[in-house]
C-alpha positions as CSV (number, residue, x, y, z in Angstrom):
1,M,0.0,0.0,-0.1
2,A,1.3,3.5,-0.8
3,L,2.4,5.9,1.9
4,Y,0.9,8.8,-0.1
5,T,-1.0,8.8,-3.5
6,A,-1.3,12.0,-5.5
7,A,-4.3,12.4,-8.0
8,A,-4.8,15.0,-10.6
9,T,-7.0,15.2,-13.6
10,A,-6.3,16.7,-16.9
11,N,-8.3,17.1,-20.2
12,G,-5.5,17.3,-22.7
13,R,-2.5,19.5,-23.6
14,E,-4.6,22.7,-24.0
15,G,-7.1,22.6,-21.3
16,K,-6.7,22.2,-17.5
17,A,-4.9,20.1,-14.8
18,V,-6.4,20.0,-11.4
19,S,-5.3,18.0,-8.3
20,S,-7.8,16.2,-6.3
21,D,-7.0,18.4,-3.2
22,G,-7.4,21.7,-5.3
23,Q,-3.8,22.7,-4.5
24,L,-2.8,22.4,-8.0
25,D,-5.0,24.2,-10.6
26,L,-3.3,25.0,-13.9
27,A,-4.1,26.1,-17.4
28,L,-2.3,23.8,-20.0
29,A,-1.2,25.1,-23.3
30,M,1.2,23.8,-26.0
31,P,4.6,25.4,-25.9
32,P,5.3,27.9,-28.6
33,A,8.0,25.5,-30.1
34,L,5.4,22.8,-30.7
35,G,3.1,25.3,-32.3
36,G,1.0,26.4,-29.3
37,D,0.5,29.8,-27.7
38,G,2.2,28.9,-24.5
39,K,-0.2,30.7,-22.3
40,G,-0.2,27.8,-19.8
41,T,2.1,25.2,-18.4
42,N,2.6,21.9,-20.1
43,P,3.4,18.3,-19.2
44,E,7.0,18.6,-19.9
45,Q,7.4,21.6,-17.3
46,L,5.3,19.7,-14.7
47,F,7.4,16.5,-15.0
48,A,10.8,18.8,-14.8
49,A,9.5,20.4,-11.6
50,G,8.6,17.1,-10.1
51,Y,11.9,15.4,-11.1
52,A,14.0,18.3,-9.8
53,A,12.1,18.4,-6.5
54,C,12.2,14.6,-6.0
55,F,16.0,14.4,-7.1
56,A,16.9,17.4,-4.6
57,S,15.2,15.4,-1.9
58,A,17.0,12.2,-2.7
59,L,20.2,14.2,-2.6
60,G,19.4,15.5,0.7
61,L,18.7,11.7,2.0
62,V,22.1,10.5,0.6
63,G,23.8,13.7,1.8
64,R,22.5,13.2,5.5
65,Q,23.7,9.5,5.3
66,A,27.0,10.8,4.2
67,K,27.2,13.5,6.7
68,V,27.4,16.1,4.0
69,D,25.4,19.2,4.2
70,T,23.4,19.4,1.0
71,K,20.9,22.3,1.7
72,D,22.5,24.7,-0.8
73,I,22.6,22.2,-3.8
74,S,20.3,23.2,-6.6
75,V,18.8,20.8,-8.9
76,T,17.5,21.8,-12.5
77,A,15.6,19.3,-14.6
78,E,15.5,19.9,-18.3
79,V,12.9,17.6,-19.9
80,G,13.1,17.4,-23.8
81,I,10.4,16.1,-26.1
82,D,11.2,14.9,-29.6
83,K,10.1,12.5,-32.3
84,D,11.2,8.7,-32.2
85,D,10.4,6.0,-34.6
86,T,6.8,5.7,-33.6
87,S,5.8,8.9,-32.1
88,F,7.3,11.1,-29.4
89,A,9.8,10.5,-26.7
90,L,11.3,12.2,-23.6
91,S,14.7,12.8,-22.5
92,V,16.1,14.4,-19.3
93,T,19.2,16.3,-18.2
94,L,19.6,16.8,-14.4
95,R,21.8,19.7,-13.6
96,V,23.1,19.7,-10.1
97,E,24.7,23.0,-8.6
98,L,27.1,22.3,-6.0
99,P,28.1,24.9,-3.4
100,A,31.8,25.7,-3.2
101,E,32.4,23.7,0.0
102,I,31.3,20.4,-1.7
103,D,34.2,19.2,-3.8
104,E,33.2,17.9,-7.3
105,G,34.3,14.3,-6.4
106,T,32.1,14.2,-3.5
107,G,29.3,15.9,-5.4
108,R,29.4,13.5,-8.3
109,E,29.3,10.5,-5.9
110,L,26.3,11.9,-4.0
111,V,24.4,12.6,-7.3
112,E,25.2,9.1,-8.5
113,Q,23.8,7.7,-5.2
114,A,20.7,9.9,-5.4
115,H,20.0,8.7,-8.9
116,Q,19.9,5.1,-7.5
117,V,17.4,6.1,-4.8
118,C,15.2,8.8,-6.3
119,P,11.7,7.4,-7.4
120,Y,11.7,9.4,-10.6
121,S,15.1,7.9,-11.6
122,K,13.9,4.6,-10.8
123,A,10.9,5.0,-12.9
124,T,12.7,6.5,-15.8
125,R,15.6,4.0,-15.8
126,G,15.7,2.1,-19.0
127,N,12.7,4.0,-20.4
128,I,14.2,7.4,-21.2
129,P,17.7,8.7,-21.3
130,V,18.8,10.7,-18.2
131,E,22.0,12.7,-18.3
132,L,23.5,13.8,-14.9
133,A,25.5,17.1,-15.0
134,V,27.3,18.2,-11.9
135,E,28.2,21.9,-12.0
């Protein structure tokens, strides 16, 4: 049984998305790059926000376990959509910005560990390409 279940309803890429508790209530629109007017968010932005937040949380977990302060780490998820052989496909780049006090080697190790425990990373593994960039 799930510890928590989120539920949201959408009626297409150019409509509305609403969570069951009403906390999320967004207009949806195709981005201009895909021929839309961009006057709303889109599934790729929502996925990027969720993945970035989840990955940052996973970094916090592995940082605490390693006794490394990760509170100033920033994660940006870039979600791309492109055509593949049959229709459309996603790709992700996770850009992790480290504060100066965390050396790149330690930071990369934490990022790799977070990629193993993050639920979004687990869900995408083997399904879409995910690039990890430590900056």
